[in-house]
C-alpha positions as CSV (number, residue, x, y, z in Angstrom):
1,M,-49.0,-2.4,-30.6
2,A,-49.1,-3.1,-27.1
3,L,-45.3,-2.6,-26.7
4,L,-45.5,0.6,-28.8
5,K,-47.9,1.9,-26.2
6,Q,-45.7,1.0,-23.6
7,C,-42.9,2.9,-25.4
8,Y,-45.3,5.9,-25.5
9,A,-45.9,5.5,-21.9
10,G,-42.4,5.5,-20.7
11,E,-42.3,2.0,-19.6
12,L,-40.2,0.8,-22.4
13,T,-36.8,2.8,-23.7
14,E,-36.7,2.5,-27.7
15,G,-33.9,0.4,-27.0
16,Q,-36.2,-2.2,-24.9
17,L,-38.6,-1.8,-27.8
18,L,-36.6,-2.7,-30.5
19,R,-35.4,-5.7,-28.8
20,A,-38.6,-6.9,-28.1
21,L,-40.0,-6.3,-31.5
22,R,-36.7,-7.9,-33.0
23,R,-37.3,-11.2,-30.9
24,E,-41.1,-11.2,-30.7
25,V,-42.4,-10.1,-34.1
26,L,-39.3,-11.0,-36.4
27,G,-37.8,-14.0,-34.3
28,L,-34.3,-12.7,-35.6
29,S,-30.9,-12.7,-33.8
30,Q,-29.2,-9.7,-33.3
31,T,-26.5,-11.1,-35.6
32,R,-29.0,-11.6,-38.6
33,Y,-31.1,-8.6,-38.2
34,A,-27.9,-6.4,-37.8
35,E,-26.9,-7.7,-41.2
36,L,-30.7,-7.2,-42.5
37,V,-30.2,-3.2,-41.6
38,G,-26.8,-3.1,-42.3
39,I,-25.0,-2.1,-39.1
40,S,-22.6,-4.1,-36.6
41,R,-24.1,-6.6,-34.2
42,R,-22.0,-4.3,-31.7
43,T,-24.1,-1.3,-32.6
44,L,-27.3,-3.1,-32.7
45,S,-26.6,-4.4,-29.2
46,D,-25.9,-0.9,-28.0
47,L,-28.8,0.6,-29.4
48,E,-30.6,-2.2,-27.3
49,G,-29.0,-1.6,-24.4
50,D,-29.6,2.1,-24.5
51,K,-26.1,2.6,-25.0
52,G,-24.0,4.9,-27.1
53,N,-25.1,7.9,-29.4
54,V,-26.2,6.9,-32.9
55,T,-27.7,9.0,-36.0
56,L,-31.1,9.3,-36.7
57,D,-30.4,7.7,-40.0
58,V,-29.1,4.3,-38.1
59,M,-32.2,4.7,-35.8
60,N,-34.8,5.0,-38.7
61,R,-32.8,2.1,-40.6
62,V,-33.5,-0.2,-37.5
63,F,-37.0,0.7,-37.0
64,K,-37.6,0.7,-41.0
65,P,-38.2,-3.3,-41.1
66,L,-40.5,-3.1,-38.3
67,G,-42.9,-0.6,-40.0
68,L,-41.7,2.3,-37.8
69,Q,-39.9,5.7,-37.8
70,V,-38.3,8.2,-35.4
71,G,-40.1,11.0,-34.8
72,L,-41.1,13.7,-32.1
73,L,-43.7,13.1,-29.5
74,P,-44.9,15.9,-26.8
75,R,-43.1,15.3,-23.4
76,Q,-45.8,16.5,-21.6
77,R,-48.3,13.2,-20.9
78,R,-51.5,15.2,-21.4
79,L,-50.1,16.5,-24.8
80,L,-49.1,12.7,-25.8
81,E,-52.5,11.3,-25.3
82,Q,-54.5,14.1,-27.0
83,A,-51.9,13.7,-29.8
84,L,-52.5,9.7,-29.7
85,A,-56.3,10.0,-29.1
86,P,-58.3,9.2,-32.1
87,T,-60.3,11.8,-33.9
88,E,-63.8,12.0,-34.5
């Protein structure tokens, strides 16, 4: 959860988040994870390095085993904090 919060705060890119979660949560190599999600190791490497241009479908496939999906978040920090704040 801390890594996800860092990503929301702009401290980690999506690629850095993916790399950290793949390694720390799943303990998988790039090759094994790429096989798991059905993409090439090169594509995974590009994603983790924040390179290239992939489809929304590919992004969702790589985050799905981690229980995440790609979505829209407000760009303004204040609005993001409001959106993520617990409701009463």
